[in-house]
N, C-alpha and C positions, 0 to 999 in steps of 0.2 A: 879535243871534241871532235875532229873527224876520226880519229883514230877510231874513238865510242864508237860511231856510225858504222864503220866498217867490220869492225869485229862486232858488234850487238846481236846475241845470241837469248831470246828468249822461251821461257817453258810450254810447250806447245804452241810455237809461233812460226809460220810461214811466211820467211820475206826474201826479194830480191830486191835490194839496193845498187843503184848505179852513182856514179860520181862522174862529172864529166868534164872538160876543161880546154876550152876554144874550140868546142864542137866536136871534140874529138874523147870516146867512151873511154876511159883512163882506168875506170877500175868496177866491175862488177862482182857480188859476192852473194850466195845462195845459202838458206839456213833452214832446216825444216824437222818438224819434231817426228815427220813418218813418211812420208814419200818423196824421194827426190825432186829436186825442182831444177829447172836450169831456164837458161835466157829466154827461151820458146814455151815455157811453161803460162799456161794460161790463168791469169787472175779475175774476178770481179770487180771492178773499182768504183763502184758507188757513184757518189757525184763528179768524179773526175770525169762521169760523161759529160754532164755539161759542156765541159772546155772542147771536145772533140765533137761533139754535137755544133755547138755554135761555128765551128770552122766548119762546115758541110753548110749550112744555114747561109753563112755570107757568103759562100758560094754560089747561092740562087738569089743572092742580090746581087753580085758581080754581074751575074748572068743574066739581070733584068728581070728575074721572074718572081721576086719579092723586094716590096720598096720599107725600106727601115722604119720610113715615117707615115706612112698609110694605115688608116685603122682596120686591125686584122679581121675583122668583121667582112672585110672586100675578099677575105680568102675561105671563108668559112660557109661551109654548107651542110656539114653533117653534126655540127653540134653548135650552138651558142651561148654567149654569156650570160648570166643571169640577167632580167631589166635591173638596169641601173641607168644613173645620170651621165655617168663618165665614159660608159663602153666604148664610144666614137675615140677616147684618147686613149687606147689600149694600142700600142705598135709593137712592131718587130722590137724596134731598138729597147724599148721600154722592158719588154719581155725579157730580151737578154741581158738587159745589166739588172733584172729586180728592183726596175722602177716604174711597172705598169702599175701600182695602188693594189695588185692582188693580195690578198689575206689568207690564203690559205695556211702558209707556215710550211708546206711539206716538203721534205720527211716522208721518203717510202721505207716502208719495211719487207716489201717484199712476200709473194706467195711462195708456200713452202711445194707445191705442186703446179703443174700447166693448167690443171682441169679448174683450179681456181681462180685463175686470170679473169679480170674484168675487160670488157672491150675499152677501147681509148675514151669512146664517150660515156661511158659508165663512169671511170677512173675520173674525169674530168667533172661528173657531176657530183661524186662522193667516194673518193676512194678506197677502198675496205681496207687498204694495205696504209694506209696513213699512220705514221709513228704515234706512239700514244699521248693521248693529252691534246692532238690536233684532229679538227673536224673534216677535215680533207675536202672539203666543199671548194671549187675555185669560183671566185667571184672579186669583183671590184669593190674594196671597203675605204678605200682612202684614194684622194684624187691621184690621179695619174702624173707620174712626174714631180710629186711634192715631197717623195721622200725614198727613202731605201729599206725595202722589205723583202727578205729573202723569199723566193716563192718556187719552189720544185713544179707545183702547177702550171706556172707560166713556162715552164720547159715541155713538159708533158702538151700544154698547146701548141707550143712550136713544132712539136713534133707531129701532131695533127694536122697544120699548116701545110708543113712540107708533103704529108701525103695527099692533101688534096691539091696542091699545085703541080705536086710530079707524076700524080697518078699512080704511084708507086708505095709499097709498104716502104718505112722510115728505114727498116733495115735494110735493105735493097738499096735505096736510095743509097745511103752511107758507105755501103759497099762497092759501088760502083764509081760515086763521086769522089770518096776520099778514101778509103782503105787500099783500093787496088792500085790507084794511083801513084800510093805515097810506097808502094810495097809491104803496106801491112796486112801479111798475109795469116796472120793468126789472131785478127780481131774479127766481131762479131757483135750484133744484138741479139741473136739470137742462138741459144745454144741446144742442140740437140747430144747424146750420147755417142753417135755414130761420126762426130765430130774426129778427125785424122789425131787431132793435138790433145795433147795432156793437160786437164783441170786441175790444178792445185789441189789439195786436201784444204778443208774451213774448219775451224776452233771457233768455239765462242770465250768470252771472255775467263769463264770459269776453267780454259783449259779442256773441255769434251770437246771431242769431234764431232762437228755438225755438216748439216747438208746446205747447201747454199740455195738462193732464193732465185724466184724468178719475177720478172718486173712488165709489169705493163708500160711503165712508165723508162722506156728505155733512154731516151733523149736525157732524162733527169738523171736514171739510176742504173741504166741497165748494161751498161758496155764491159764485154768482156776481151781482155788483151793481154799480152804479153809484154815483159821487159824491154826484150829486143823491137818490138813494136812502137813502144810507148819513146824509146831511143828514135827510131825513124821517125817521128810525130815532132819528138824535142827539136832535133836536128832542122824539120823542115821552116823553123820559126826564125833561121839564119840563111845568111849565104854560104854556101857548099863548099868544100875544099877544092872542087873541079869546076866551080862557076856556076853551080845550079843558086838559081834564085831563090830569095825565100819566097817561100809559098811553096816551090816546087813546081810551078808553072799548074798548079792546084788553084790555089787563090794569088792576088798578085801582095807583094809586099806592100804597096800604100793599105791594102785592107787589114793585113797582121797590125801595120801600125794604128789602124783606125781601133782592131779590137783591144789593143792596151792603154787606148785614151780614156780618161778620166770620165765617165759615166752615172756612177754610183758613189755616193759619201756618205759618211756618217760622224756627226758633230764636226763638218769641214774637213775631215779628211777623207782623201780620195780612195777607196778601196776597192773597186768593179771598173771593169769595162765591159765591153761585149764578148759576154760569156768569159773572160778573162777575171781572176783575180789579181791584183794590185797591191804585192804585199809588201813593197817598201820603195822607196823613192832612190835613184840612184845618182850619182856626181855626174851621170851624163842628161839630166832632164829626161831619165826613163825610168821605167819601174822593173824591175822582180817580178815577173808575173808566172802565172801556173794556175792549181786548182788542187783542191783535197776531194777527198772522198769517205764517208765513214756510215756503215750501213750493218744490217743483220747478217751474219750470226755476231760476227766481229771482224769486219773490213775494216780498214785505215790504208788510205792510198794518199801520195802526195806528190808535187812536181812543182819544183823552183827554178827557175828559168832567168838567167840576164839576156837579153836579145843582142843587146851588144858584144858583151863577149863571147857568148858562145858556153858559159859556165853554168851549171847546175847541178841538181839532185833530182832524182828519180826513185820513191820508193813503194814497194808495191808487197803488202801483207795482211794476212787475215790471223785472228789470233790475239788480239790486242785493238782496243778501242781508237788508241790515241799515241802509240809510238811512230807511226811514220808522219803525221804531224808535227810531232815534237821536234824528232829527230830535223825533217825538212826546216823546220822555223830557226834550229840553232843553225843549220847552215848558213841560213839569210844573215842571223847576227856575225857570225863569224866572218862573211865575206864584205858585211855593209857596216856593221854596227849598230844597224837598226833593228828594233823589235819589229817584228811581222804581224800583219793582220790577224793571223790566227795564233798566233804566240801570245799576243796582248791581253784577249779576254783572260787566257788562263793565267796569265800571270798577277791578274785582276782579282780573279777568284783567289789567289794562292795569298794573295796582301788580305783580301777580306777573311779568308780562313784565319791569317796569322793575327790579324787585328781582333778576330772572335775570341779567340784563343787568349790574346794580352787581356781583353775585356775579364773571361774568364777568371783569370790569376788575379786580376783587379778586385775581381768578386770577391774571390775566396779570401784574398789577403784581407780585405776589407772586415769579412764576417768574423775571419780569427781574430783580428784586431777587436772587435766590439764584444767578442766573447771573453776573450783577456781581460777587456779593460771589466767589465762587468763582474768576472770573476775577482779582481784586484779590488773592485771596490767593495764587493759583500764581504771580503776578508777584512778590511779595514773597517767596516763596521762593526764585524764580530767583534776587533780588538779594540 
């Protein structure tokens, strides 16, 4: 399986995987159908943005500028949640863990041009770039804290909160508070063609070249970053070889541990921390953590990280909507023997597909049997 990951090449695919063991990058590989890529080539990472955004938001919590458990209405002046009985139970903690009761289900597809982009307030009211079949309206639809409901809109609301608290744009805050201190010099939430770094070429699922999209929802979906920068972010989650503390003095080790403490679960299974996906339990009472991203035109990114051993995998790619998640999930199974949070639904879907095929086969067999039986009966009557 590992050799397959390292040697995977797909039609019209741009992919940059890295294997990390004990905190050390042991392998990088680059494949592209067109323009060459390297460890500093910039990719869009879709919802993987949420994990990095949460890192910056937790710094504000550490600094006392945000409270995890106060109503978010305390911080909002530019936009308010639609009137509702439970609005005061929406907190930063619940937004980070997708347990705030928001029912938007977003999912952003982005905008084809900068001129089409909405303001944050417009996006929160009704996102024009909502994925197909989603209303795009951010509102409280179930009791906060009662269940896990994935909400991209919750992270767009967190983006607005950061701007309200810091009096800076979200992109500038993240640049100053996270990217510069960690040495992530190829990362940004705002792209322009004058940037000195190279942007990868994009492909859709039909293997055709495609343009990248622009996002109002930066915290949820809008990060541009490189493999080298994601390696630095990955390594910031445990003690460095030269004694650098976990968090690299940007946030505290205890905060990182809190981010991977269970906060959201489905059917009794812990799957989400504070901005961090909990992919599989380890034998050290911890979790394999990280995040995935999937968006238009065909972006799929994935990180899996064991914060105790420093082992993990990073995959950035465009041209396929599933391969990064699948390969990263296979890494989890290879390392732990556990089926991870994102692989399980695909296995269930596969089982349903196989069960469906089985029922079709049974139905066809029954029809054939009945036809043959009727034919034999007719022949007996005739004779």
